[in-house]
C-alpha positions in Angstrom: -44.5 15.6 -29.4 -44.0 16.7 -32.7 -44.1 14.5 -35.7 -41.1 14.1 -38.4 -41.2 14.1 -42.0 -43.2 11.4 -43.8 -40.3 10.6 -46.1 -39.3 7.0 -45.9 -42.1 6.4 -43.7 -40.7 7.4 -40.4 -44.0 9.4 -39.5 -44.5 7.2 -36.3 -41.2 8.2 -35.1 -41.7 10.9 -32.5 -39.5 13.6 -30.5 -39.8 13.0 -26.7 -38.5 15.1 -23.8 -36.2 13.7 -21.8 -35.1 14.0 -17.9 -32.1 16.2 -19.0 -34.5 18.6 -21.0 -33.3 17.4 -24.1 -35.7 16.4 -27.1 -34.6 12.9 -28.7 -36.1 10.5 -31.5 -38.0 7.7 -29.9 -37.0 4.4 -31.4 -38.7 2.0 -29.1 -38.7 -1.0 -31.4 -36.3 -2.9 -33.7 -38.4 -1.9 -36.7 -38.3 1.7 -35.9 -34.5 1.6 -35.4 -34.1 -0.3 -38.9 -36.3 2.5 -40.5 -34.3 5.3 -38.8 -30.8 3.7 -39.7 -32.3 3.6 -43.4 -33.6 7.1 -43.3 -30.3 8.6 -42.0 -28.5 6.5 -45.0 -30.7 8.1 -47.4 -29.9 11.8 -45.8 -26.2 10.7 -46.0 -26.4 9.8 -49.8 -28.3 13.0 -50.5 -25.6 15.1 -48.6 -22.7 13.4 -50.5 -24.2 13.4 -53.8 -21.8 15.9 -55.2 -18.8 14.1 -53.6 -20.0 10.9 -55.5 -20.1 13.0 -58.9 -16.3 13.8 -58.2 -15.6 10.1 -57.9 -15.2 10.3 -54.2 -16.6 7.3 -52.4 -19.8 7.6 -50.2 -19.4 8.1 -46.6 -22.0 6.2 -44.7 -22.6 5.6 -41.0 -25.2 4.2 -38.6 -26.5 7.2 -37.1 -28.5 6.9 -33.8 -27.5 10.0 -32.4 -29.9 12.0 -30.0 -32.3 9.2 -29.8 -34.0 7.0 -27.0 -33.3 3.4 -27.9 -35.0 0.2 -27.0 -36.2 -3.1 -28.4 -38.3 -4.2 -25.7 -40.8 -3.1 -22.8 -41.6 -4.2 -19.4 -44.7 -3.0 -17.5 -45.1 -0.2 -20.3 -41.5 1.2 -19.8 -38.5 0.5 -21.9 -36.3 -2.3 -20.6 -33.9 -3.7 -23.3 -31.8 -2.9 -26.1 -30.7 -6.2 -28.0 -28.8 -6.0 -31.1 -30.0 -9.4 -32.0 -33.6 -8.2 -32.0 -32.3 -5.6 -34.6 -30.6 -7.9 -36.7 -33.5 -10.3 -36.6 -35.9 -7.5 -37.7 -33.6 -6.4 -40.5 -33.7 -10.2 -41.9 -37.3 -9.8 -42.1 -37.7 -6.4 -43.7 -34.5 -6.7 -45.8 -33.9 -2.9 -45.6 -30.2 -2.8 -44.7 -27.0 -4.3 -45.8 -24.7 -3.2 -42.8 -25.5 -6.1 -40.4 -24.4 -9.8 -40.9 -25.9 -12.4 -38.4 -23.6 -15.2 -37.8 -26.0 -16.9 -35.2 -25.1 -18.5 -32.1 -22.2 -20.7 -31.6 -19.7 -18.4 -33.8 -17.1 -16.6 -32.3 -19.0 -13.5 -33.3 -22.9 -13.5 -33.3 -23.2 -10.4 -35.3 -21.1 -8.2 -37.3 -21.6 -4.5 -37.9 -19.9 -3.5 -41.3 -20.5 0.5 -41.2 -19.1 3.1 -38.6 -21.4 3.0 -35.6 -22.4 6.7 -34.2 -24.6 6.9 -31.2 -24.0 10.3 -29.6 -25.9 11.9 -26.8 -28.6 9.2 -26.8 -30.2 7.4 -24.5 -30.0 3.5 -24.5 -31.9 1.1 -22.2 -30.1 -2.1 -21.1 -27.7 -2.4 -24.1 -26.7 -5.7 -25.2 -24.2 -5.6 -27.8 -22.1 -8.7 -26.8 -20.2 -11.0 -29.0 -20.2 -8.6 -32.1 -17.6 -7.6 -34.5 -17.3 -3.8 -35.1 -15.4 -3.1 -38.5 -15.4 0.3 -38.3 -15.2 3.2 -35.7 -17.8 3.1 -32.8 -18.8 6.4 -31.3 -20.9 6.5 -28.0 -19.9 9.9 -27.1 -22.1 11.6 -24.4 -24.7 8.7 -24.6 -26.5 7.4 -21.3 -26.5 3.7 -20.8 -29.5 3.0 -18.5 -29.5 -0.6 -16.8 -26.9 -2.3 -18.5 -24.0 -2.0 -21.2 -22.9 -5.3 -22.3 -20.0 -5.4 -24.7 -18.6 -8.6 -23.7 -16.0 -10.6 -26.1 -16.9 -7.7 -28.8 -14.2 -7.2 -31.5 -13.4 -3.3 -32.3 -11.4 -3.3 -35.2 -10.9 0.4 -35.4 -11.5 3.2 -32.9 -13.9 3.2 -29.8 -15.1 6.3 -28.2 -17.1 6.4 -24.9 -15.8 9.8 -23.7 -18.6 11.4 -21.5 -20.6 8.6 -21.4 -22.7 7.6 -18.5 -23.3 4.1 -17.3 -25.6 3.2 -14.6 -26.8 -0.4 -13.5 -24.1 -3.0 -15.1 -20.9 -2.5 -17.3 -19.1 -5.4 -19.0 -16.4 -5.0 -21.7 -14.8 -8.4 -20.6 -13.0 -10.6 -23.2 -13.1 -7.4 -25.8 -10.5 -6.8 -28.4 -9.5 -3.3 -29.2 -7.6 -3.2 -32.4 -7.5 0.7 -32.7 -7.6 3.6 -29.9 -10.0 3.3 -26.8 -11.3 6.5 -25.1 -13.2 6.7 -21.8 -12.3 10.2 -20.7 -14.7 12.2 -18.5 -17.2 9.2 -18.5 -19.3 8.6 -15.4 -20.1 5.3 -13.8 -22.8 4.8 -11.5 -22.2 0.9 -11.5 -21.1 -1.6 -8.7 -18.7 -3.5 -11.2 -16.5 -2.1 -14.0 -15.3 -4.9 -15.9 -12.5 -5.2 -18.6 -11.4 -8.8 -17.6 -9.2 -10.4 -20.2 -9.5 -7.6 -22.7 -6.9 -6.7 -25.3 -6.1 -3.4 -26.1 -3.7 -2.8 -29.1 -4.1 1.0 -29.5 -4.0 3.6 -26.9 -6.5 3.4 -24.0 -7.6 7.0 -22.4 -9.5 6.9 -19.2 -8.9 10.2 -17.6 -10.9 12.3 -15.5 -13.7 9.4 -14.7 -16.5 10.2 -12.3 -17.3 7.0 -10.3 -20.1 7.2 -8.0 -19.1 5.5 -4.6 -21.8 3.0 -3.4 -19.4 1.4 -1.1 -21.2 2.7 1.8 -23.8 -0.2 1.7 -21.8 -2.9 3.3 -24.5 -5.3 3.0 -25.0 -5.3 -0.7 -24.4 -8.9 -2.3 -21.9 -7.5 -4.8 -18.9 -5.6 -3.8 -17.9 -2.6 -5.9 -14.7 -3.0 -7.8 -13.0 -2.2 -10.9 -11.2 -5.0 -12.7 -8.8 -5.2 -15.8 -7.5 -8.7 -14.7 -5.7 -10.5 -17.4 -5.9 -7.6 -19.7 -3.3 -6.5 -22.3 -2.1 -3.1 -23.1 0.0 -2.9 -26.2 0.1 0.8 -26.4 -0.2 3.7 -23.9 -2.4 3.5 -20.9 -3.7 6.8 -19.3 -5.6 6.4 -16.0 -4.7 9.9 -14.7 -6.8 12.2 -12.9 -8.9 9.7 -11.0 -10.0 9.3 -7.5 -10.9 5.5 -6.8 -12.5 4.7 -3.7 -13.2 0.9 -4.3 -10.9 -2.1 -5.0 -9.1 -1.9 -8.5 -7.3 -5.1 -9.9 -4.8 -5.4 -12.7 -4.3 -8.9 -11.7 -2.3 -10.9 -14.4 -2.3 -7.8 -16.7 0.3 -7.4 -19.2 1.6 -3.6 -19.8 4.0 -3.2 -22.9 4.2 0.6 -23.1 3.7 3.7 -20.9 1.1 3.6 -18.4 0.3 6.7 -16.6 -1.3 7.2 -13.1 -0.8 11.0 -12.7 -2.9 12.6 -10.1 -4.4 9.3 -9.2 -5.8 8.4 -6.0 -6.3 4.7 -4.8 -8.4 5.1 -1.5 -8.7 1.3 -1.2 -6.7 -1.6 -2.7 -5.0 -1.5 -5.9 -4.0 -4.8 -7.1 -1.2 -5.5 -9.4 -0.5 -9.1 -8.5 1.2 -11.5 -11.2 1.7 -8.6 -13.7 4.2 -8.5 -16.4 5.3 -5.2 -16.8 7.4 -4.4 -20.0 6.9 -0.9 -20.3 6.9 2.0 -17.6 4.3 2.2 -15.0 4.3 5.8 -13.6 2.7 6.7 -10.4 3.2 10.6 -10.1 2.2 14.1 -9.4 3.1 16.7 -11.9 2.5 20.1 -10.3 2.4 23.7 -11.4 4.1 26.5 -9.7 1.2 27.5 -7.5 0.6 23.8 -6.6 3.8 23.3 -5.4 3.4 25.9 -2.6 1.5 23.2 -0.6 2.3 19.8 -0.1 0.3 17.6 -2.3 0.6 13.7 -3.0 -0.7 11.0 -4.8 -2.8 9.0 -2.2 -2.5 5.0 -2.4 -4.1 3.3 0.6 -2.8 -0.4 -0.3 -1.0 -1.3 -3.5 0.5 -4.7 -4.2 2.6 -6.2 -6.9 3.0 -9.8 -5.4 4.4 -12.2 -7.8 4.9 -9.7 -10.5 7.6 -9.6 -13.1 9.3 -6.3 -14.0 11.2 -6.5 -17.3 10.6 -2.4 -17.7 10.1 0.0 -14.6 7.6 1.1 -12.2 8.1 4.6 -10.8 6.5 6.1 -7.7 6.8 9.9 -7.4 5.3 12.2 -4.5 2.9 9.6 -3.5 1.6 9.0 0.0 1.5 5.0 0.5 0.0 3.3 3.5 1.3 -0.2 2.5 3.1 -1.4 -0.5 3.8 -5.3 -1.0 6.2 -6.9 -3.2 6.1 -10.4 -2.2 7.6 -13.2 -4.6 8.1 -10.3 -7.0 11.0 -10.5 -9.6 12.7 -7.4 -11.0 14.4 -8.8 -14.0 17.9 -7.7 -15.4 17.4 -4.1 -16.8 14.2 -3.7 -14.8 13.8 -0.9 -12.2 11.6 -0.4 -9.4 11.7 3.4 -7.9 10.4 5.5 -5.1 11.2 9.0 -5.3 10.1 12.0 -2.9 7.3 9.8 -1.4 6.0 8.8 2.0 5.6 5.4 2.6 4.5 3.8 5.9 5.3 0.1 5.2 7.2 -1.5 2.5 7.0 -5.3 2.2 9.7 -6.7 0.1 9.3 -10.4 1.5 11.0 -13.0 -1.0 11.9 -10.5 -3.5 14.2 -11.4 -6.3 16.0 -8.4 -7.5 17.9 -9.0 -10.7 17.8 -5.2 -11.7 17.7 -2.1 -9.8 15.7 -1.2 -6.6 15.9 2.7 -5.9 14.7 4.6 -2.7 15.4 8.2 -3.6 15.1 11.4 -1.9 12.3 10.1 0.3 14.2 12.0 3.4 12.8 10.6 6.7 9.5 9.5 4.8 9.9 5.9 4.8 8.8 4.4 8.1 9.2 0.7 7.9 10.5 -2.0 5.6 11.2 -5.8 5.6 13.2 -8.0 3.0 12.7 -11.2 4.6 13.8 -14.2 2.4 14.8 -11.4 -0.3 17.5 -12.4 -2.9 19.5 -9.3 -4.3 21.9 -10.2 -7.3 21.1 -6.7 -8.8 21.6 -3.2 -7.1 19.7 -1.6 -4.4 20.3 2.1 -4.2 19.2 4.1 -1.1 20.1 7.7 -1.4 18.9 10.6 0.9 16.4 8.4 2.2 16.2 7.5 6.2 14.5 4.2 7.0 12.9 4.7 10.4 12.5 1.0 11.2 14.1 -2.1 9.9 11.8 -5.1 10.9 14.3 -8.1 11.1 18.1 -8.8 11.1 17.8 -10.4 7.7 16.7 -7.0 6.1 19.3 -5.0 7.6 22.0 -7.5 6.9 20.7 -7.6 2.9 20.7 -3.6 3.1 24.1 -3.6 4.7 25.6 -6.0 2.0 24.0 -4.1 -0.7 25.5 -0.6 0.3 29.0 -2.4 0.7 28.4 -3.6 -3.0 27.8 -0.1 -4.3 30.7 1.2 -2.3 28.3 3.2 0.3 30.4 2.6 3.4 28.5 5.4 5.2 25.0 3.9 5.1 26.4 0.3 5.2 27.5 1.6 8.8 24.0 2.4 9.8 22.6 -0.7 8.6 25.2 -2.7 10.6 24.3 -0.8 13.5 20.6 -1.7 12.9 21.7 -5.4 12.1 23.7 -5.7 15.6 20.8 -4.2 17.5 18.1 -6.7 15.9 20.8 -9.6 16.6 21.2 -8.6 20.1 17.2 -9.0 20.7 17.3 -12.4 18.8 15.5 -15.0 20.7 18.2 -17.7 19.7 21.0 -15.2 21.3 19.4 -14.9 24.4 21.3 -18.2 25.8 24.3 -17.0 24.9 25.0 -14.6 27.7 28.8 -13.9 26.9 27.8 -12.6 23.1 24.5 -10.6 24.4 26.8 -8.7 26.8 29.6 -7.8 24.0 26.8 -6.7 21.7 25.4 -4.4 24.4 29.0 -3.3 25.3 29.7 -2.6 21.7 26.4 -0.6 21.3 27.3 1.6 24.7 30.9 2.2 23.6 30.5 3.6 20.0 26.9 2.4 18.6 28.5 -0.5 16.6 31.4 1.7 15.1 29.3 4.8 14.2 29.6 7.3 16.9 33.2 8.3 18.0 31.6 10.9 20.5 29.9 8.0 22.2 33.3 6.3 22.3 35.1 9.6 24.1 32.2 9.4 26.7 32.6 5.9 27.4 36.6 6.2 27.9 35.8 9.1 30.1 33.2 7.3 32.2 35.5 4.4 32.8 38.4 6.4 33.6 36.5 8.3 36.4 34.5 5.5 37.5 37.2 2.9 38.0 39.8 5.3 39.3 37.4 6.4 41.9 36.5 2.8 43.0 39.9 2.3 43.2 40.5 5.5 45.2 37.9 4.2 47.8 39.2 0.7 47.9 42.9 1.8 48.5 42.1 4.5 51.1 39.4 2.9 53.0 41.7 2.4 56.0 42.3 6.0 56.2 38.5 6.9 55.7 38.0 4.4 58.7 40.9 5.8 60.9 38.9 9.2 60.4 42.3 11.1 59.5 42.2 14.9 59.7 40.2 16.9 56.9 43.5 18.6 55.9 45.3 15.0 55.6 42.7 13.5 53.5 42.3 16.4 51.1 46.0 16.4 50.6 46.1 12.8 50.1 43.1 13.2 47.4 44.9 16.0 45.6 47.9 13.7 45.0 45.6 10.9 44.0 43.9 13.0 41.3 47.3 13.8 39.8 48.1 10.2 39.7 44.8 9.7 38.1 46.0 11.4 35.0 48.9 9.0 34.7 46.2 6.1 35.3 44.6 7.2 32.3 47.7 7.5 29.7 50.3 5.6 31.5 51.5 2.3 29.7 53.5 1.4 32.8 50.2 0.5 34.8 51.9 -2.6 36.1 54.9 -0.7 37.9 52.3 1.8 39.3 50.2 -0.9 40.6 53.4 -2.7 42.2 54.4 0.6 43.9 50.9 0.5 45.6 51.1 -3.2 46.4 54.5 -2.7 48.0 53.1 -0.3 50.5 50.9 -3.0 52.3 52.3 -4.2 55.7 50.6 -7.7 56.7 50.8 -7.4 60.5 48.4 -7.1 63.7 45.5 -9.5 64.5 44.7 -12.3 62.0 41.3 -10.4 60.9 43.1 -7.3 60.1 45.5 -9.5 57.8 42.5 -10.8 56.0 41.0 -7.3 55.2 44.3 -6.3 53.9 44.4 -9.3 51.6 40.8 -8.6 50.4 41.5 -5.1 50.1 44.7 -5.9 47.9 42.8 -8.5 45.8 39.9 -5.9 45.1 42.0 -2.9 44.3 44.2 -4.9 41.9 41.0 -6.1 40.2 39.5 -2.9 39.9 42.8 -1.2 38.6 43.2 -3.9 36.0 39.6 -3.6 35.0 39.9 0.1 34.7 42.9 -0.2 32.5 41.3 -2.6 30.3 38.0 -0.5 30.0 40.0 2.6 29.1 42.0 0.8 26.3 38.9 -0.6 24.9 37.2 2.8 24.9 40.1 4.5 23.3 40.2 1.6 20.6 36.3 1.9 20.0 36.6 5.9 19.6 39.4 5.5 17.1 37.5 2.8 15.2 34.1 5.1 15.1 36.5 8.1 14.4 37.7 6.3 11.0 34.3 5.1 9.9 34.3 7.3 6.7 37.8 6.2 6.0 36.9 2.5 5.8 
């Protein structure tokens, strides 16, 4: 260690080598901290002497940069840095005029009147809670070891924590940030990152965070999480380029301006329940030309907006989402919820109240499953170039169909109607209604509920061939039993086939049928007469059913063929 100048009685303040191979001033008591602040004040006065002679105001700040800071020791090791201890010591020595001690019971225990600069320092278990900072606060590159408690503080100007490192505990709950707040490139080796009920009136930047994942120890008493529950963001909120492997909660938070989650992965649960969104939440992936050569996604495991109120808009672009919940969410008039070029495994819009716009756009075949049970739609649901692989229930299919018709999208409406009919056929309440079940089955097989004219042609052709062959067998059963010569049967068959074309198209089917009936001769023994009657009855029934089936098939083909003209 080397001693500093004896000026202003700081000779006992030594330089100490730290673990990062940097030397810092060791301020290991409240008294040393007070004297060091005063020393820095005097240095600033000397530095700005010429400016004062020119009438410029004195620039002064509390400078604790490049220091090791603590106010208490435990077992010979620094353990605590309490702002209370520093201010109480200043009241004893009466050396500084930059602190105000309001005492316990007040909204703010202390006030710091000057700019507070503490760059590249090491602070042991910092307790700065319930403090009013009148000017800027700058902790760039500082290591908070053991604790960083700023609960219920007021930052009246900017707060800089870029590249700061936090370990142990982290608490910024109930704070008010009147100016800009910066945490870019900060490192967190803590289990709980707490911004509960904090108010951010300026921009909040927290890009490129390093969060050490300690989730692997499942037996730990405290679960790892990040929480902004109940917070308010009045200006831009930037949480981009972060990889979050623990739960993160924005429950009850209010967003008033742009909020960016660009290139942000949520590997666990992202909770936006009961939020109020007045600005724009953007989950996106902006790629350069080289990155676009490969498939890239914002990865989101489970994200929820349950009971949220959307006055502004939420956009998901180039995201891979396992599950997205919006139960009892309200999209207000003028609000927008949009998913674009994304892959979503499950969308749960149960009890959604949509008065605005819900858009699913350019997702191709990447929307696997959706439910809209108990949802209300008085706004617009716009689905473009997106195929929903699975619709869970008839209510969801019906709502999508009605929404498509409302938008004039008859093409997609037919697809949703087809899904609705299929789900209706499997409805448990319908199983006892055999007739309805059969009609739905027949409608599906004949033209897929009005969407497939090719199936209608096939259905008509099968009915024609099937019923006519069955009619031929019944009408010629006596010839077959009599074992006519091969030549006679072949000739008769050729004539019957030629008559079959007429069976397909002839409208005078009763006349044709009567010609066949008139050929019957009821004579002989009694059992032969009974067989003739049975043959006549079966032939007539098959003939008529065939004509009905063919007419139905032709009608279904026309209906499906005209689906785009409706």
